Structures are given as structure tokens and as C-alpha cells.
N, C-alpha and C positions, 0 to 999 in steps of 0.2 A: 105605209110605206113611203108617201111623200113627204112625210115629215122628217124620215129619217135620213133621205136623201138630202133635203134641205138641211138639216144638221151637220152632214158629210160636207157639203160644200161649204158653208160658213165656217166650218172647222178649218177644215184643208185652205181655203183661201186665208184666213188669218193668220194660220200658221206657216205658209210658204210665203206669204207677204214678208213677215217677219224674219222670215228666213233669207230670203233674196237681196235684204239690204247689206248682208254681210259680203257676200263676195262682191256685191256690184260695187259696195263703199271701199274695197281693197282691204278690209280690214282682216290682217295676220293672226290675230288673237283667235281664230277658229280652225287655223290650220289641221288642228290636231283630229278635226273631223275626217280627214284625208288618210288616216291610219286605221288600216283594217281591224288592228287587235284594239283600238280605243272602247272602251265600255260604253261610251255615249253614242258614237257611231253603230255600235250593233244593236244597241235599244233603239235606235232610230230606224235601221234597217228591218228590226222585227215588227216595228209600227208600219212599216209600209207592206210588209207582207199581208199584215191582218188586215189593213185598209183594202188590198188588192183583191183578197178573199172574201171579205164583206161585199166589196162592190160588185163583184161577179155573183153574188147570191142575189144582191138587192136588183140588179138589172139583167132582163133577157139580153139574148146575145144581139139581137137586132135591134133592141130600143133604139129610139131615134132622137137624137139631139132637138131642141126647139129650133125650128124654121121659121124666118119671119118674111115680110113682105118686103116689096122694094120702097115702099114708103118708110119704113125703120132706118134706111140707109141714111142718115143725117150727118153723117162727116166723114172726112176722110179716113181710111184704114191705117191706123197707124203702126208702122213697121215694128218687129221685135227680134232681138239679137243682132247678129251683124246686119248690115246695110249696103255694103259695096266691097265684096273680097277681090282682095288683091293679089290672090295666088296666081303664079303664073299660068297655069292650064285654064282657069277660069277667065283671066285677062283676054287671052288668045279667043275662047268660045266670044267673048261678049264683044271684041272686034268684029265678027262676022255676024251679029245678032243672033248666034246660037245655032247657023245655019249646019254646023257640023257636029252639033251635040249629039251624044248617042247615050242612053239610058243602058246600062249592064246590069243583068239580074241571073246570079248565080248562087254558089251554095249548095243546100241540100235540095236541089232541084233536080227534076228528070231531065229538062232541056236547058242548059244556060243559052240563055237569050240577048241580044243586043237592038234595042229598039231606038231608030233615028226619031227625033222629036216631030217631025212629019207623019210617022206611022203613029205616034201616040195621040196626035191630033186627029187623027182621022179614025181613031176607034171610038165605040158608043161613048158617050160621055154622060155627065149627071151635071146639073147646076143646082145650086143650094145658096141660100142667103142663111147665114148662121153668125152668131155671136163668138168673137174671139175673147177670151179669158184669159189674160195674162198675170202671169206670178206677182209683177209688180203692183197688181191693184186696178188697172184700166179695163175696159171693156170696148170692142166696138164691132159693129155689123158690116158685113160687106158680102156681096155676092162672090162665088167661088165656082170656077168652070173647070173639070177634070174628067180623066177618065178613071172609073171605080179601080182601086186597088186589086181588087178581086179578080177582074179580068185580067190582070198581067200575070198573075198568080196562077190562074188557072192556065194560061199559056203555057208557063215554063215546068208545070207540075210539080206538088210540093210532096218531097219525100218524107214517110210516116215520121222521122225521127226529126223535121224540124219543126218547132216550137216558136221562134220568133222572127222577127222581120229586122234585120238591121240597116239603117240607112246611113251611108257614107257619104259625105258632103266635101264642097268644094273649098267652103271657107275654113278658116283655121283663126280660131278667136285668139288662141295664144302661142307662143313658142316655147319649146322645151331644149333640153340640152341634147335632144337625137334630132331637132328640127321643127318643121310645121307640126302644130297641135289641131289637127283636121276636127271639123265637128261631127259627132255620130250621137245618133238615137235607134231607139229600137221600140218595137211595141209586139204584143202577143199576137197570136193569129185570129185570136176573136175581133180585137180591133181591126186587124187587117184587111180581114173579109168584111168586114161591117159595110152596112150599104151607102154611109156618109163618109167613108174612107176615102178619099180621092187623091190622086196626082192632078194636082192643080196647074194650070198652066195659063189661065186667064183670072182675072179678080173687073169685080164692076163692068164687065162688059169690054173690057180691054186687055192686051197681053199681059201677063204677068211682069210687074216692074221690078227692077233689080233688086229696090230698097227690099222686096218681098217674096224674093227668091228664084228669081227668073234662072234657067227656063222652067225650072220644075220645083214643087215643093207639096209636100203631103199635108193634107187634111184629117185629122184625127179630132172630130168634133167632139167628141165626148170626154177631152182632156182639155189640160191647161196647156197654154199656148207655147210653150219651149219643147214639148212633146212634138211638135208639128214642124218637123227638119226643112230647112230652105237649102236651096242649091244642089238638090241632089244630084251624085255623080254615078253612085253604085248602089244597088238592092242584094243582100245577102241574106238567104234563110239560113239560120242557125238553130242548133239543138240548146245550145245555152251561152251565157255571155261571161264566165266566170274566168276565164282566161285571156280577155280582151280588155285591154287597157287596165283600170283598176278593178274590173270585175263585178261592175254594177250596171252596166247595159246602156250607159248615156254618157254623154259629155258634164252633164250638169248632176248625173245621178253619182259619178265618180267625185264630185265636188259637196256631196252632202245633201243633195236635193232627195226628192222621192223619184224615184225610178217611176212608179205608176201615180199619174197625176189627175186620176178621175174626178169628175164633177157630176 
């Protein structure tokens, strides 16, 4: 089984690394991948579904990603994605060092709640030293500290119809005709309730820097880095994402990446 997992890691890493160069380079030759009816896109999406099901068969729900020791932290954590959001709401919170930040959790829950940052920091926390694997081909090891997402979900109560957790973020990487295109990401409830899935507010024993997602980012240690949304504004429990944006469940999945990026 370890050989299968290793092969999966190598295949996913090489394939996504090649795909990553396309949008990052601004090449419009692959814009057709955003067309839902395109046969190439349909093939890639079906392969993604197969990967997801196979990975779930290979891994137990609580199987842990590798954790490291402090001596393995040998370089600074390289930031991924946005590094300095300039949306008005985020800039306002940043000016007060996020003193007024409140996390909203709603959707298919029994008790929609709002969590001030201080309340989140006072909840039972988990510290883990893990490796961040980026789709662009680099990896770094860092120490993360935060509240297990499971504890938040237990407080709000998950309704039976819920299947996914959607993260709505403050950063807007692009603009569209309708306005700012805010970042969004989602994971299933298996990963959401995994012991290592945390809402991190500290990194390497210091408050989470802006470049790494302050004041709150998610760590999903069994997936590639682009799944770990930063600058989280709101968490929504949903039954499906077919009607949200382009229907693939995340900012990058709507642009041709795999929705499930398990490693």
C-alpha cells in the first residue's frame, strides 16, 4: 500500500506541477479548460473523481500526515498564493491588528455562530510540525498552532445534509466584470474533522504573519498547499457546490486544477 501511495504522490506532484505553469504564466491557450462542456475538462474532472475515491480507499479517515521535529525546520516558510490582500475589509482589520476580527460559521448547521479571534485563541489548540507541499514544486517544514476545525464544527452542529466545508476568504486574486473575485476553497467532512486539520493563528511560535494568511488560515495536512485557504472570513457548511461559481468547489478547481489534491 505504501508503494501505491508513493506512486500517487509522484503522479499528482508531476502532473499538477506541469499544470500549474499554465495559469501562473498567464497563457490563454488553455482557457478552454474553463468551459464545462469541453471534453478535455470533463475527462480531467472524471480523473479527479477517481483519484478522490481511490485515495479514500487507501487512507483511513484519521491517518496522519508525517510530523517532524523542530530541528527539521531549516528555512523560513515560503508563502503561497496571495501575500498582502488589499480588499477594503481586510485592510481595515489589518490596521487594528485584527482586534475586531470575527469568524462566521453558518450554512447547514444547527447553530450559526460568530467567533472573535480571542475566543478562537482560547480554545483547546494543537501544535504540529508538518511539510507544506506546493503545486509549484517546492516544500518547506514549519510549526503550526491553532484550533482543530473539528471543535468549531462540534460547537455549531453539522446538519445531516452537509457534505462539505467551504472557506470564504478576504483576498481577491482577480477581478471580474461583476467585481472582486474572492478566494474560496472547500474540503469534505472527512478532512474537515481530521485531527491535523486546524485553523492556524500562529506559525513557528509567532502570530501568523500577513503573508501566511493572518489572522486565520486552514491547514489540511494531507493535501497540497493550494487547498489550505488563507485569510479566512467565513466558513459555510454546504451539501454540494455545483451552483457555486463554476461548480468545481474552489478558486483553482474552477480554473482546471484538481479539487481533491491529496498526497
